[in-house]
N, C-alpha and C positions, 0 to 999 in steps of 0.2 A: 429404105435407107434411113438411118437416124442422123439427125443433125446435132452436132456437139459444139459447145463453147470451147475456145482455146483453153488448154490446161486440164481438160477432162481426160482421164485415162480411158480411152474408148474400149480397149480390150478387156480391162478389168471390169468395167461397167457392164459389158455384154455378158461376160462370164457370170457376174453377179445375177443379172436378170435371168440367164439360163438356169442357174441353180436355184434361186430363191423366188423368181417371178414366173415359174414354169406352169402355173395355172392362172386362169383369169382372175379368180378370187384373190390369190396371193398378190397378183399384180395390182389389183384395186387397192389392197391394203398398203402396199409399198408406195403407191402414188399418193395416197392420203398422208402417210407418214412423211413423205418427202416435203410436203407443204406445211407440215406441223411437227417438225422434229423435236421440239422441246415440250410438247403437250402430253398430258395424261388424258386418255379418252375412255369413254365407256363404249361398249359394243354398239349401243343404240346410236351414239354420235357418229361412228364410222358408217353404220348401216344407212342412216338417214342421209349422210353426206354423199355416199357413193351411189345410192339408188340401186344397189345390187340385191339379189335375192339373199335373204338372211341366212338360210341354211348353208348355201355355198360360201358366203362371206365368213361364217363361223368356221368352216373348214379351213379357209385361208388363214384366218387369225390363229387357229390352233396349230397349223403347220408351221407358221412363222415363229410361234412361241417355241415349238420343238426344235427349230433350226437356230434359235438364239438371236433372232432379229427383233422380236417383240418380247418385252418383259411384262409380267403380270404382277399386280399388287392387289391385295385385299385390304380395303379400308374400313372405315366405320360402317357399322350395320351390314357388314359383309358385302359392301359395294366392291365390284371388281373393276380395276383400272388397268389399261394397257398403255405402254409407252415404248418408244424406240430404245433399243439396246444401248448400253454404255460402251460397248466394244467399238473403239474408234474407227477401225477399218470398215466394219459393217455400216456404222453410222455415216461415214463419208460416202459410201456407195449410195445409200438411200438419199442422202442430202443432194448428191449430184444428179439425181433423177429430176430435180427441179430445173436443171439446165436443158432438159429435153421437153419437147412438146408432148403432152400426154396422148394426144391423138396419134402422133407418129409412133409412140411407144406401143400403143395398142395395135396399130396396123402392123408393125414389125413383129409383135408377139403372134398375131393371127397368122402371118405369113410363115413364120418359123414353125409354129405348131402344126399348121396344115402340112408343111413339108415333112416334118418329123413325126406326124401323127400323134401329137400329145394327147 
């Protein structure tokens, strides 16, 4: 069971997690973005922060880019930067993840995936 702050649209947030947080690597990226919604970050920054396996995390970032949650920018010297989408509806869902305990989100994810065989 997930605990929510008043004013958080529970159903929308659960649908968002089911659609965009449907792998553990994508969930890790979403939780990172929820704490740093204004930041541009390198892949190394998120990999180091989450302690996740790099290859799995790369798949999560790639999927979220394809889903329009994460933007990619190429900077000076071909440096690649990632940031949260400018789509306000998607941003709001990611930002609302900070209202949840990340441990309970991961537990909820494991229970749902185990039940649904993700």
